[in-house]
MMTF fields as JSON, N, C-alpha, C and O atoms, coordinates in Angstrom:
{
  "mmtfVersion": "1.0.0",
  "mmtfProducer": "UNKNOWN",
  "numBonds": 179,
  "numAtoms": 180,
  "numGroups": 45,
  "numChains": 1,
  "numModels": 1,
  "chainsPerModel": [1],
  "groupsPerChain": [45],
  "chainIdList": ["A"],
  "bondAtomList": [4, 2, 8, 6, 12, 10, 16, 14, 20, 18, 24, 22, 28, 26, 32, 30, 36, 34, 40, 38, 44, 42, 48, 46, 52, 50, 56, 54, 60, 58, 64, 62, 68, 66, 72, 70, 76, 74, 80, 78, 84, 82, 88, 86, 92, 90, 96, 94, 100, 98, 104, 102, 108, 106, 112, 110, 116, 114, 120, 118, 124, 122, 128, 126, 132, 130, 136, 134, 140, 138, 144, 142, 148, 146, 152, 150, 156, 154, 160, 158, 164, 162, 168, 166, 172, 170, 176, 174],
  "bondOrderList": [1, 1, 1, 1, 1, 1, 1, 1, 1, 1, 1, 1, 1, 1, 1, 1, 1, 1, 1, 1, 1, 1, 1, 1, 1, 1, 1, 1, 1, 1, 1, 1, 1, 1, 1, 1, 1, 1, 1, 1, 1, 1, 1, 1],
  "groupList": [{"groupName": "MET", "atomNameList": ["N", "CA", "C", "O"], "elementList": ["N", "C", "C", "O"], "formalChargeList": [0, 0, 0, 0], "bondAtomList": [1, 0, 2, 1, 3, 2], "bondOrderList": [1, 1, 2], "singleLetterCode": "M", "chemCompType": "L-PEPTIDE LINKING"}, {"groupName": "ASP", "atomNameList": ["N", "CA", "C", "O"], "elementList": ["N", "C", "C", "O"], "formalChargeList": [0, 0, 0, 0], "bondAtomList": [1, 0, 2, 1, 3, 2], "bondOrderList": [1, 1, 2], "singleLetterCode": "D", "chemCompType": "L-PEPTIDE LINKING"}, {"groupName": "GLU", "atomNameList": ["N", "CA", "C", "O"], "elementList": ["N", "C", "C", "O"], "formalChargeList": [0, 0, 0, 0], "bondAtomList": [1, 0, 2, 1, 3, 2], "bondOrderList": [1, 1, 2], "singleLetterCode": "E", "chemCompType": "L-PEPTIDE LINKING"}, {"groupName": "ASN", "atomNameList": ["N", "CA", "C", "O"], "elementList": ["N", "C", "C", "O"], "formalChargeList": [0, 0, 0, 0], "bondAtomList": [1, 0, 2, 1, 3, 2], "bondOrderList": [1, 1, 2], "singleLetterCode": "N", "chemCompType": "L-PEPTIDE LINKING"}, {"groupName": "VAL", "atomNameList": ["N", "CA", "C", "O"], "elementList": ["N", "C", "C", "O"], "formalChargeList": [0, 0, 0, 0], "bondAtomList": [1, 0, 2, 1, 3, 2], "bondOrderList": [1, 1, 2], "singleLetterCode": "V", "chemCompType": "L-PEPTIDE LINKING"}, {"groupName": "ALA", "atomNameList": ["N", "CA", "C", "O"], "elementList": ["N", "C", "C", "O"], "formalChargeList": [0, 0, 0, 0], "bondAtomList": [1, 0, 2, 1, 3, 2], "bondOrderList": [1, 1, 2], "singleLetterCode": "A", "chemCompType": "L-PEPTIDE LINKING"}, {"groupName": "THR", "atomNameList": ["N", "CA", "C", "O"], "elementList": ["N", "C", "C", "O"], "formalChargeList": [0, 0, 0, 0], "bondAtomList": [1, 0, 2, 1, 3, 2], "bondOrderList": [1, 1, 2], "singleLetterCode": "T", "chemCompType": "L-PEPTIDE LINKING"}, {"groupName": "ILE", "atomNameList": ["N", "CA", "C", "O"], "elementList": ["N", "C", "C", "O"], "formalChargeList": [0, 0, 0, 0], "bondAtomList": [1, 0, 2, 1, 3, 2], "bondOrderList": [1, 1, 2], "singleLetterCode": "I", "chemCompType": "L-PEPTIDE LINKING"}, {"groupName": "GLN", "atomNameList": ["N", "CA", "C", "O"], "elementList": ["N", "C", "C", "O"], "formalChargeList": [0, 0, 0, 0], "bondAtomList": [1, 0, 2, 1, 3, 2], "bondOrderList": [1, 1, 2], "singleLetterCode": "Q", "chemCompType": "L-PEPTIDE LINKING"}, {"groupName": "LEU", "atomNameList": ["N", "CA", "C", "O"], "elementList": ["N", "C", "C", "O"], "formalChargeList": [0, 0, 0, 0], "bondAtomList": [1, 0, 2, 1, 3, 2], "bondOrderList": [1, 1, 2], "singleLetterCode": "L", "chemCompType": "L-PEPTIDE LINKING"}, {"groupName": "LYS", "atomNameList": ["N", "CA", "C", "O"], "elementList": ["N", "C", "C", "O"], "formalChargeList": [0, 0, 0, 0], "bondAtomList": [1, 0, 2, 1, 3, 2], "bondOrderList": [1, 1, 2], "singleLetterCode": "K", "chemCompType": "L-PEPTIDE LINKING"}, {"groupName": "ARG", "atomNameList": ["N", "CA", "C", "O"], "elementList": ["N", "C", "C", "O"], "formalChargeList": [0, 0, 0, 0], "bondAtomList": [1, 0, 2, 1, 3, 2], "bondOrderList": [1, 1, 2], "singleLetterCode": "R", "chemCompType": "L-PEPTIDE LINKING"}, {"groupName": "GLY", "atomNameList": ["N", "CA", "C", "O"], "elementList": ["N", "C", "C", "O"], "formalChargeList": [0, 0, 0, 0], "bondAtomList": [1, 0, 2, 1, 3, 2], "bondOrderList": [1, 1, 2], "singleLetterCode": "G", "chemCompType": "PEPTIDE LINKING"}, {"groupName": "PRO", "atomNameList": ["N", "CA", "C", "O"], "elementList": ["N", "C", "C", "O"], "formalChargeList": [0, 0, 0, 0], "bondAtomList": [1, 0, 2, 1, 3, 2], "bondOrderList": [1, 1, 2], "singleLetterCode": "P", "chemCompType": "L-PEPTIDE LINKING"}, {"groupName": "TYR", "atomNameList": ["N", "CA", "C", "O"], "elementList": ["N", "C", "C", "O"], "formalChargeList": [0, 0, 0, 0], "bondAtomList": [1, 0, 2, 1, 3, 2], "bondOrderList": [1, 1, 2], "singleLetterCode": "Y", "chemCompType": "L-PEPTIDE LINKING"}, {"groupName": "HIS", "atomNameList": ["N", "CA", "C", "O"], "elementList": ["N", "C", "C", "O"], "formalChargeList": [0, 0, 0, 0], "bondAtomList": [1, 0, 2, 1, 3, 2], "bondOrderList": [1, 1, 2], "singleLetterCode": "H", "chemCompType": "L-PEPTIDE LINKING"}, {"groupName": "TRP", "atomNameList": ["N", "CA", "C", "O"], "elementList": ["N", "C", "C", "O"], "formalChargeList": [0, 0, 0, 0], "bondAtomList": [1, 0, 2, 1, 3, 2], "bondOrderList": [1, 1, 2], "singleLetterCode": "W", "chemCompType": "L-PEPTIDE LINKING"}],
  "groupTypeList": [0, 1, 2, 3, 4, 1, 1, 5, 6, 7, 3, 2, 5, 2, 2, 4, 8, 1, 2, 5, 9, 2, 10, 2, 1, 2, 10, 10, 10, 5, 11, 9, 11, 10, 11, 12, 13, 14, 11, 10, 5, 15, 5, 3, 16],
  "groupIdList": [1, 2, 3, 4, 5, 6, 7, 8, 9, 10, 11, 12, 13, 14, 15, 16, 17, 18, 19, 20, 21, 22, 23, 24, 25, 26, 27, 28, 29, 30, 31, 32, 33, 34, 35, 36, 37, 38, 39, 40, 41, 42, 43, 44, 45],
  "secStructList": [7, 2, 2, 2, 2, 2, 2, 2, 2, 2, 2, 2, 2, 2, 2, 2, 2, 2, 2, 2, 2, 2, 2, 2, 2, 2, 2, 2, 2, 2, 2, 2, 2, 2, 1, 7, 2, 2, 2, 2, 2, 6, 6, 6, 7],
  "xCoordList": [11.499, 11.761, 11.469, 12.259, 10.352, 9.982, 11.001, 11.322, 11.513, 12.487, 13.733, 14.243, 14.221, 15.408, 15.171, 16.036, 14.017, 13.704, 13.696, 14.24, 13.085, 13.034, 14.447, 14.772, 15.283, 16.659, 17.372, 18.066, 17.202, 17.886, 17.424, 18.244, 16.126, 15.635, 16.086, 16.412, 16.109, 16.562, 18.027, 18.405, 18.854, 20.276, 20.464, 21.287, 19.714, 19.843, 19.463, 20.144, 18.382, 17.938, 19.011, 19.293, 19.612, 20.658, 21.858, 22.436, 22.231, 23.373, 23.094, 23.967, 21.884, 21.529, 21.621, 22.138, 21.121, 21.192, 22.645, 23.005, 23.478, 24.899, 25.541, 26.28, 25.261, 25.846, 25.397, 26.194, 24.119, 23.606, 24.319, 24.686, 24.516, 25.199, 26.636, 27.133, 27.306, 28.697, 28.773, 29.676, 27.841, 27.845, 27.635, 28.283, 26.718, 26.483, 27.761, 28.123, 28.454, 29.704, 30.722, 31.391, 30.842, 31.795, 31.447, 32.335, 30.156, 29.74, 30.118, 30.63, 29.861, 30.198, 31.697, 32.124, 32.49, 33.949, 34.41, 35.271, 33.832, 34.213, 33.858, 34.629, 32.695, 32.274, 33.231, 33.618, 33.614, 34.544, 35.883, 36.517, 36.318, 37.589, 37.526, 38.478, 36.406, 36.286, 36.254, 36.987, 35.408, 35.291, 35.223, 34.176, 36.352, 36.416, 37.175, 37.724, 37.22, 37.941, 39.422, 40.046, 39.991, 41.417, 41.692, 42.624, 40.868, 41.073, 40.928, 41.704, 39.925, 39.701, 40.872, 41.333, 41.348, 42.409, 43.702, 44.483, 43.929, 45.192, 45.014, 45.858, 43.924, 43.639, 44.658, 44.85, 45.314, 46.222, 47.613, 48.455, 47.867, 49.217, 49.555, 50.649],
  "yCoordList": [-65.634, -65.253, -63.763, -63.056, -63.306, -61.904, -60.963, -59.916, -61.343, -60.475, -60.287, -59.173, -61.364, -61.256, -60.292, -59.479, -60.385, -59.496, -58.056, -57.17, -57.816, -56.456, -55.934, -54.809, -56.758, -56.325, -55.966, -54.952, -56.785, -56.543, -55.218, -54.428, -54.976, -53.729, -52.54, -51.491, -52.685, -51.582, -51.283, -50.12, -52.319, -52.112, -51.422, -50.515, -51.841, -51.216, -49.75, -48.9, -49.446, -48.053, -47.229, -46.102, -47.782, -47.055, -46.809, -45.723, -47.812, -47.64, -46.528, -45.707, -46.5, -45.453, -44.096, -43.145, -43.996, -42.728, -42.323, -41.165, -43.267, -42.971, -42.447, -41.463, -43.101, -42.665, -41.248, -40.432, -40.957, -39.613, -38.592, -37.516, -38.926, -37.998, -37.788, -36.662, -38.866, -38.738, -37.84, -37.011, -37.994, -37.15, -35.694, -34.805, -35.442, -34.064, -33.486, -32.343, -34.291, -33.818, -33.484, -32.452, -34.342, -34.088, -32.788, -32.005, -32.557, -31.324, -30.117, -29.122, -30.213, -29.096, -28.829, -27.681, -29.88, -29.721, -29.125, -28.245, -29.611, -29.092, -27.612, -26.815, -27.247, -25.853, -25.004, -23.911, -25.514, -24.763, -24.614, -23.563, -25.665, -25.605, -24.541, -23.785, -24.486, -23.555, -22.111, -21.268, -21.821, -20.429, -20.371, -20.075, -20.657, -20.632, -19.418, -18.674, -19.202, -18.052, -18.079, -17.031, -19.297, -19.399, -18.801, -18.014, -19.182, -18.668, -17.146, -16.448, -16.633, -15.19, -14.474, -13.44, -15.026, -14.376, -14.315, -13.375, -15.316, -15.379, -15.061, -15.423, -14.386, -14.12, -13.155, -13.14, -12.351, -11.326, -11.869, -11.127, -13.144, -13.672, -13.571, -13.962],
  "zCoordList": [42.233, 40.842, 40.623, 39.999, 41.132, 40.915, 41.546, 40.983, 42.724, 43.405, 42.543, 42.422, 41.948, 41.1, 39.942, 39.617, 39.333, 38.212, 38.704, 38.044, 39.858, 40.405, 40.639, 40.259, 41.268, 41.542, 40.24, 40.168, 39.229, 37.954, 37.354, 36.886, 37.368, 36.771, 37.594, 37.037, 38.916, 39.78, 39.488, 39.343, 39.4, 39.121, 37.78, 37.657, 36.785, 35.458, 35.533, 34.958, 36.237, 36.357, 37.059, 36.651, 38.111, 38.841, 37.933, 37.946, 37.148, 36.239, 35.239, 34.959, 34.703, 33.735, 34.409, 33.823, 35.647, 36.377, 36.587, 36.372, 37.004, 37.233, 35.955, 35.987, 34.834, 33.56, 33.228, 32.765, 33.465, 33.173, 34.051, 33.58, 35.33, 36.24, 35.782, 35.79, 35.384, 34.925, 33.7, 33.596, 32.777, 31.572, 31.959, 31.407, 32.92, 33.355, 33.952, 33.672, 34.787, 35.396, 34.308, 34.38, 33.31, 32.224, 31.508, 31.17, 31.277, 30.603, 31.452, 30.939, 32.764, 33.656, 33.62, 33.501, 33.722, 33.718, 32.393, 32.367, 31.288, 29.971, 29.885, 29.351, 30.409, 30.364, 31.19, 30.776, 32.367, 33.213, 32.504, 32.591, 31.797, 31.084, 29.989, 29.793, 29.281, 28.152, 28.632, 28.115, 29.618, 30.05, 31.564, 32.14, 32.205, 33.652, 34.131, 33.318, 35.43, 35.986, 35.63, 35.466, 35.51, 35.192, 33.82, 33.651, 32.831, 31.463, 31.454, 30.801, 32.184, 32.195, 32.861, 32.376, 33.97, 34.736, 33.923, 34.069, 33.069, 32.334, 30.859, 30.039, 30.515, 29.105, 28.51, 27.294, 29.34, 28.82, 28.493, 27.986, 28.773, 28.544, 27.087, 26.679]
}
């Protein structure tokens, strides 16, 4: 019984970590989209 509880809590913790990492990636991508080298290079269009 105890092992099952441990597995469940571990899985939940991993899912929370994954979600946090995904949000960080989205923020990084959004930041790159807003002010990335591409925007700077083509700012004169």
